[in-house]
N, C-alpha and C positions, 0 to 999 in steps of 0.2 A: 416067693409067695405065689401060690397057685392062682390061676385065673378066677376060679369060683370063689375063692376067699376075697380076692380084690373086688370082685363084683358085689359080694355080700356087704363089704365095708362101704362101698360106694352107695349101694341102694339103701343102706340103713342110716346113712348120714342124715342128720336133721334136715338140711336144706332140701334134699331129694323127697323126703317124706312130706314135708310141708308143701312142696310144689305139687306132689300127687294129690294131696288133699284139696289144694286150691283148684286144680284142674277138675276134679270130680264135683266140687261145689259149684264152680262156674258153669259147668255143663247143666247142672240141675237149675241153677239160676237163669241160665239162657232159655231153658224150656219154659220156665215161669213167665219170663218177660215176652217170649214169643207168643205164649197163650194170651197174655195181657194185651198185646198189640193185635193179634188176629181175632180174638173173641170179644174184646171190649172196645179198644180205641178205633180200629178200622170200621166196625159197623157204625159207631157214633159219627166218625168222620164222613162215612158214606151217607148217612142221614142228613148231615149238615150240607152236603153238596148235592142233595137230590136223590137219596136212596140208591146210591151207586156203590157196587162192591168192586174194589180194585182188582180182585182176582179175575174179573171178567174182561179187563183191558188186555187186549193182545192185537198184534199185527200179523195177519196171515200172509205169508210170502208165497206159499204154494198150496193149493187145495189137495184134498185127499185124492189119490189116483189109484184105484183098485185096492191093493193090499198095502200100498205105501201111504203112511200117515201124512197128515198135513204138516207143513213146516211153518211154525209160528214163533214170533217173538213175544214172550209173556212180560211185557213192561209193567203190567199191573202187579204181578208177583215181585218184580224188581222194586217197585215203589214200596211195597209192604216190607220187603227185606231192609230197605233203607230206613224205614220207620223203626223196625226192630233194632237195627244197629244204633240209631240215635238214642233211643230209650235205654238200651243196655249200657251205652257209653255214659249217658247222664246218670244212671243209677250207680255205676261204678265210681263215677266222679264224686257223687254225693257220699258214698260209703267211704272213699279214701279221705275226703274232706273231713268227715266225722271222726275217722280214726286219727288223722293228724291233729285235730283239735283236742281229742282226749290225750294223745301222747304229749302235746304241748303242756296241757294242765298238769300232767304227771311230772314233766321236767321242771315246771315252775316251782314245785313244792320245794322249799328249802331243805337241804340236807343238814340235819341237826347232829352235831358231834355229841356222843355220850359224855356225860359229866364223869370225870375220873373219881374213883373211890379214894378214900383216905390211904388205903394200902398202895394204890397205883401212884398217888402223889409222893408218898414216902419212897417208893422204889425209884421214881424219877429223880428225886433229890439225891438219893444215893448214887445213882448212875452219873448225874452231873458232877457230883463231888469227886467221884473216882476219876472222871475224865480230866478234871481240873488238877488232880494230884499227879497225873502222868507227866514225866519230864518231856519237854519239847525237844524235838530233834532238829 
């Protein structure tokens, strides 16, 4: 089997395609949540703690020297990234919880066996009769 054919079979397998779709959707979902945090939650949080923007928090380790830029630790951006992570993790938790709940409801539905028709009953009786007529070994 050629390498190209093996790769095509691998890439077109259902799990790989599902994974690719999941990655693409999660990237878009991440952008939405990042915007939610940066544009809505962080300004409100800043307002609650006195009109402070977390992006302004940094620790300057070395000042700008000529063409060499300043060396800073942007811990405010780090705090915002932590908020992003917590909100994304919570949103994924809620989504998985809802999917599991829906799956459980679907699994709880009793599986009903179809009622055999008169023809099926007759064929079953004939089969059972023929089995009984066979000599035992």
